[in-house]
C-alpha positions as CSV (number, residue, x, y, z in Angstrom):
1,M,2.8,5.9,-20.6
2,D,0.1,7.4,-22.8
3,R,-3.4,7.1,-21.7
4,E,-4.3,4.1,-23.7
5,E,-1.3,2.2,-22.5
6,F,-2.1,3.0,-18.8
7,V,-5.7,2.0,-19.2
8,L,-4.4,-1.4,-20.6
9,V,-2.1,-1.9,-17.6
10,R,-4.8,-0.8,-15.1
11,D,-7.3,-3.3,-16.7
12,M,-4.7,-6.1,-16.4
13,V,-4.5,-5.4,-12.6
14,R,-8.3,-5.3,-12.4
15,S,-8.5,-8.6,-14.2
16,L,-5.9,-10.1,-11.9
17,A,-7.9,-8.9,-8.9
18,T,-11.0,-10.4,-10.3
19,R,-9.3,-13.8,-10.8
20,F,-7.4,-14.0,-7.6
21,G,-9.2,-11.7,-5.1
22,V,-9.8,-13.4,-1.8
23,T,-13.5,-13.8,-0.9
24,S,-12.8,-15.5,2.5
25,A,-9.9,-15.7,4.9
26,D,-10.1,-19.5,4.4
27,E,-8.9,-19.0,0.8
28,V,-5.5,-17.6,2.0
29,K,-3.3,-20.7,1.4
30,P,0.2,-21.2,0.2
31,S,-1.0,-22.7,-3.1
32,T,-3.3,-19.8,-3.9
33,R,-0.6,-17.3,-2.9
34,T,1.9,-18.8,-5.3
35,A,-0.6,-18.9,-8.2
36,A,-1.6,-15.3,-7.7
37,Q,2.0,-14.1,-7.4
38,Q,3.0,-16.0,-10.6
39,A,0.1,-14.4,-12.4
40,L,1.3,-10.9,-11.2
41,D,4.9,-11.6,-12.2
42,E,3.8,-12.6,-15.7
43,L,2.3,-9.2,-16.2
44,G,5.9,-7.7,-16.1
45,L,4.9,-4.7,-14.0
46,A,8.2,-4.7,-12.2
47,E,9.6,-3.0,-15.3
48,L,7.5,0.1,-14.6
49,R,10.0,1.7,-12.2
50,R,13.1,-0.3,-13.0
51,T,14.6,2.0,-15.7
52,S,15.5,5.6,-15.8
53,P,13.5,7.5,-16.8
54,P,10.8,5.1,-15.4
55,A,8.2,3.7,-17.8
56,A,5.4,4.8,-15.4
57,T,5.0,8.0,-13.5
58,A,4.5,8.1,-9.7
59,Q,0.9,9.1,-10.3
60,E,0.3,6.0,-12.5
61,C,2.0,3.8,-9.9
62,A,-0.2,5.3,-7.2
63,L,-3.3,4.6,-9.3
64,L,-2.2,1.0,-9.7
65,A,-1.6,0.6,-6.0
66,Q,-5.1,2.1,-5.4
67,E,-6.6,-0.5,-7.8
68,H,-4.7,-3.3,-6.1
69,G,-6.1,-2.2,-2.7
70,R,-9.7,-2.5,-3.9
71,R,-9.8,-6.3,-3.3
72,P,-8.1,-8.5,-0.7
73,L,-5.1,-9.8,-2.7
74,T,-2.2,-11.9,-1.6
75,T,0.1,-10.6,-4.3
76,S,3.1,-8.4,-3.6
77,L,2.5,-5.4,-5.9
78,L,3.9,-2.8,-3.5
79,G,6.9,-4.6,-2.1
80,T,8.4,-6.4,-5.2
81,V,6.9,-4.4,-8.1
82,L,6.7,-0.8,-7.0
83,L,9.0,-0.1,-4.0
84,A,12.1,-2.3,-4.4
85,P,12.6,-1.6,-8.1
86,E,12.2,2.2,-7.4
87,L,14.9,1.9,-4.7
88,L,17.3,0.2,-7.1
89,R,16.5,2.8,-9.8
90,L,17.3,5.7,-7.5
91,L,20.6,4.0,-6.7
92,G,21.4,3.7,-10.5
93,A,21.8,-0.1,-10.1
94,Q,21.6,-2.2,-13.3
95,P,18.3,-4.0,-13.7
96,D,18.6,-7.6,-12.7
97,T,15.6,-9.8,-13.4
98,R,17.3,-12.8,-11.7
99,T,16.4,-11.5,-8.2
100,T,13.2,-10.3,-6.7
101,P,13.8,-8.2,-3.6
102,T,11.2,-6.5,-1.5
103,I,11.8,-3.9,1.3
104,A,12.8,-4.4,4.9
105,L,11.0,-2.5,7.7
106,T,11.3,-2.5,11.4
107,R,9.3,-5.0,13.4
108,E,6.7,-2.2,13.9
109,L,6.6,-1.7,10.1
110,R,8.4,1.7,10.1
111,F,11.4,3.0,8.1
112,P,14.5,1.5,9.7
113,G,16.5,3.9,11.9
114,Q,20.2,4.3,12.5
115,A,20.8,1.0,14.2
116,S,17.7,-1.0,13.5
117,T,18.4,-4.7,13.7
118,D,15.0,-6.2,14.4
119,L,13.7,-6.2,10.8
120,V,11.1,-7.9,8.7
121,A,10.7,-8.3,5.0
122,W,7.4,-6.6,4.3
123,D,5.0,-7.6,1.4
124,C,7.4,-10.4,0.4
125,E,5.3,-12.9,-1.5
126,G,7.6,-14.2,-4.2
127,A,10.6,-12.2,-2.9
128,D,14.1,-13.8,-2.4
129,S,15.7,-10.9,-0.5
130,A,14.9,-7.6,1.1
131,L,16.4,-4.1,0.8
132,R,16.9,-2.1,3.9
133,V,17.5,1.6,3.9
134,S,19.4,3.0,6.8
135,A,18.7,6.5,8.3
136,E,21.6,8.0,6.4
137,G,20.5,6.4,3.1
138,T,22.7,3.3,2.8
139,V,20.9,0.5,1.1
140,G,21.8,-3.1,2.0
141,R,20.4,-6.4,0.8
142,V,19.5,-9.0,3.5
143,E,18.4,-12.6,3.5
144,L,14.9,-13.7,4.4
145,G,14.0,-15.7,7.4
146,P,10.9,-17.7,8.2
147,A,7.4,-16.4,7.9
148,A,6.4,-13.9,10.6
149,P,2.9,-13.5,12.0
150,G,0.9,-10.5,10.8
151,T,-2.4,-8.7,11.4
152,D,-3.0,-8.3,7.7
153,L,-3.8,-11.9,6.7
154,V,-3.3,-11.4,3.0
155,R,0.1,-9.7,3.3
156,A,3.2,-12.0,3.4
157,V,5.8,-10.9,6.0
158,R,9.0,-12.8,6.8
159,S,11.6,-12.1,9.5
160,V,15.1,-11.0,8.7
161,P,17.8,-12.9,10.7
162,S,19.5,-10.5,13.0
163,D,22.9,-12.1,12.3
164,A,22.4,-12.2,8.5
165,P,25.1,-10.6,6.4
166,V,24.3,-7.3,4.8
167,E,25.4,-6.8,1.2
168,V,25.7,-3.1,0.6
169,V,24.0,-2.2,-2.7
170,G,24.6,1.6,-2.6
171,R,23.9,4.8,-0.9
172,L,21.0,7.2,-1.7
173,T,21.8,10.9,-2.1
174,P,20.0,13.1,0.4
175,P,17.4,14.3,-2.3
176,D,16.9,10.7,-3.4
177,R,16.4,9.5,0.2
178,L,13.6,12.1,0.5
179,R,12.1,11.0,-2.9
180,W,12.2,7.4,-1.7
181,Q,10.4,8.1,1.5
182,A,7.8,10.2,-0.3
183,Y,7.2,7.6,-3.0
184,A,6.9,4.8,-0.3
185,L,4.4,6.9,1.6
186,V,2.3,7.7,-1.5
187,V,2.0,4.1,-2.8
188,V,1.1,2.7,0.6
189,T,-1.4,5.5,1.1
190,A,-2.9,4.9,-2.3
191,E,-3.5,1.2,-1.6
192,L,-5.3,2.2,1.6
193,V,-7.5,4.6,-0.3
194,G,-8.4,1.8,-2.7
195,A,-9.4,-0.5,0.2
196,A,-11.5,2.1,1.9
197,S,-13.2,3.3,-1.2
198,S,-14.1,-0.3,-2.3
199,F,-15.4,-1.2,1.1
200,V,-17.6,1.9,1.3
201,E,-19.0,1.1,-2.2
202,Q,-19.8,-2.4,-1.1
203,A,-21.6,-1.0,2.0
204,V,-23.6,1.3,-0.2
205,E,-24.6,-1.7,-2.4
206,Y,-25.5,-3.7,0.6
207,A,-27.7,-0.9,1.9
208,R,-29.6,-1.0,-1.3
209,V,-30.5,-4.7,-1.1
210,R,-30.6,-5.5,2.6
211,R,-34.2,-5.0,3.9
212,Q,-35.5,-4.4,7.4
213,Y,-39.1,-3.6,8.3
214,G,-40.0,-4.2,4.7
215,R,-37.7,-1.5,3.3
216,P,-34.1,-1.4,2.1
217,I,-31.9,-0.2,5.0
218,G,-30.5,2.4,2.7
219,S,-33.8,4.2,2.8
220,F,-33.3,5.0,6.5
221,Q,-31.8,8.5,7.1
222,A,-29.4,7.3,9.8
223,V,-27.8,4.9,7.3
224,Q,-27.8,7.5,4.5
225,H,-25.9,9.9,6.8
226,L,-23.4,7.2,7.8
227,L,-22.6,6.4,4.2
228,A,-22.6,10.0,3.0
229,D,-20.0,10.9,5.7
230,A,-17.9,7.8,4.7
231,T,-18.0,8.8,1.0
232,V,-16.8,12.3,1.9
233,L,-14.0,10.9,3.9
234,V,-12.9,8.6,1.0
235,E,-13.1,11.6,-1.4
236,A,-10.8,13.6,0.9
237,C,-8.4,10.7,1.0
238,T,-8.4,10.4,-2.7
239,S,-7.8,14.1,-3.4
240,V,-4.9,14.4,-0.9
241,T,-3.2,11.2,-2.2
242,R,-3.5,12.2,-5.8
243,Y,-2.0,15.6,-5.1
244,A,0.9,13.9,-3.2
245,A,1.5,11.6,-6.2
246,W,1.4,14.6,-8.6
247,C,4.0,16.4,-6.4
248,L,6.3,13.4,-6.8
249,D,6.4,13.9,-10.5
250,N,6.5,17.7,-10.5
251,E,7.9,19.1,-7.3
252,P,11.2,19.1,-5.5
253,P,11.7,16.2,-3.1
254,E,11.2,18.3,0.1
255,R,7.8,19.5,-1.1
256,A,6.9,16.0,-2.4
257,L,7.7,14.5,1.0
258,A,5.6,17.2,2.8
259,A,2.6,16.4,0.6
260,A,3.2,12.6,1.1
261,R,3.2,13.1,4.8
262,A,0.0,15.1,4.7
263,A,-1.6,12.5,2.6
264,K,-0.6,9.7,5.0
265,A,-1.8,11.6,8.0
266,E,-5.1,12.3,6.4
267,V,-5.6,8.7,5.2
268,N,-4.5,7.2,8.6
269,S,-7.6,8.6,10.2
270,S,-10.1,9.1,7.4
271,A,-9.8,5.7,5.7
272,L,-10.1,3.9,9.0
273,E,-13.2,6.0,10.0
274,A,-14.8,5.2,6.6
275,V,-14.2,1.5,7.0
276,Y,-15.7,1.6,10.5
277,A,-18.8,3.3,9.0
278,G,-19.1,0.6,6.4
279,M,-18.9,-2.1,9.0
280,Q,-21.8,-0.5,10.9
281,V,-23.9,-0.7,7.7
282,F,-23.0,-4.4,7.2
283,G,-24.0,-5.1,10.8
284,G,-23.4,-8.4,12.4
285,I,-22.3,-10.2,9.2
286,A,-19.2,-7.9,9.1
287,Q,-18.1,-9.5,12.4
288,T,-17.9,-13.0,11.0
289,W,-14.8,-14.8,9.8
290,E,-16.3,-15.8,6.5
291,H,-17.1,-12.2,5.4
292,T,-14.3,-10.1,3.9
293,A,-15.0,-7.1,6.1
294,H,-12.3,-8.0,8.6
295,L,-9.8,-8.4,5.8
296,Y,-10.4,-4.7,4.8
297,L,-10.4,-3.6,8.4
298,R,-7.1,-5.4,9.1
299,K,-5.5,-3.8,6.0
300,V,-6.6,-0.3,6.8
301,R,-6.1,-0.6,10.6
302,L,-2.6,-1.9,10.2
303,G,-2.0,0.5,7.3
304,S,-2.7,3.5,9.5
305,T,0.5,2.7,11.4
306,L,2.5,1.5,8.4
307,L,5.7,3.5,7.7
308,A,4.4,6.4,9.8
309,T,1.6,7.0,12.3
310,T,-0.2,10.3,12.5
311,A,1.7,11.0,15.7
312,D,5.0,10.5,13.8
313,L,4.0,12.8,11.0
314,L,2.4,15.8,12.7
315,P,5.7,17.1,14.2
316,A,7.3,17.0,10.8
317,L,4.3,18.7,9.2
318,A,4.4,21.5,11.8
319,V,7.9,22.5,10.6
320,P,7.6,25.5,8.2
321,E,7.6,24.4,4.6
322,V,10.7,25.0,2.5
323,T,10.1,28.0,0.2
324,R,10.4,27.4,-3.5
């Protein structure tokens, strides 16, 4: 995409977030979920990664995921728009607009292993099937079961029946399997960066207007230090994630995966710490059901374990990097 085209697409996502962003957990209802997903589907963003070469770069997709994470949204941008179409594109499958798959993960929301059978369809709002990628790269299409409970209240998750038939769609080559893992890590990480950065910005704005002892709380040095540290953490998350997205477009898959793992490891801890700091600034109101703070915390807290925890990533990052 040229710059003007990307700005137009990004603005469409912003407009969608403004219209359908959840302002309270009580607004998360089936009717509002359906309306928001229909509005997202009408944008046609699933075409961004459906064709080869893709219409949008990985960097552009990461920026859209970051934008999507800035507000609590019930829409499935990652699952049905960015991840599943990318998987089918890597397989060379013909685009089929009649179906809307998402991706299948383990019950713990990790990449499926060799013999994983306890799966869930993640980020499945509007999806009619899920694609599971085995450890050796075989991609199968599975049916969706009933809704499954989840910590992230705005993210739709459904179980996958253990006895459901698996329709084999294809098999990723070893390089494409690495590209797929790197891409998935980057878009998930980018959404977490969006959530953390937005929440810290809201905390800064709150510190400007909330007054105690006759002064804005942002005038107190302790609050300033808290927010300054949180901003530095968010900047670190942003930088490492954008580099990882750049690597996806410009580097071999091994190097792109290493950068994606480093980004996820950094964001797992730093984004969560930044949100914790923001919650301290909000004080008691952040502990209420009506405030959106817990929606951000749920997304980032769960996101820090999504696909890979830091403990999962560090052993892989300790392996010497493949030389160019």
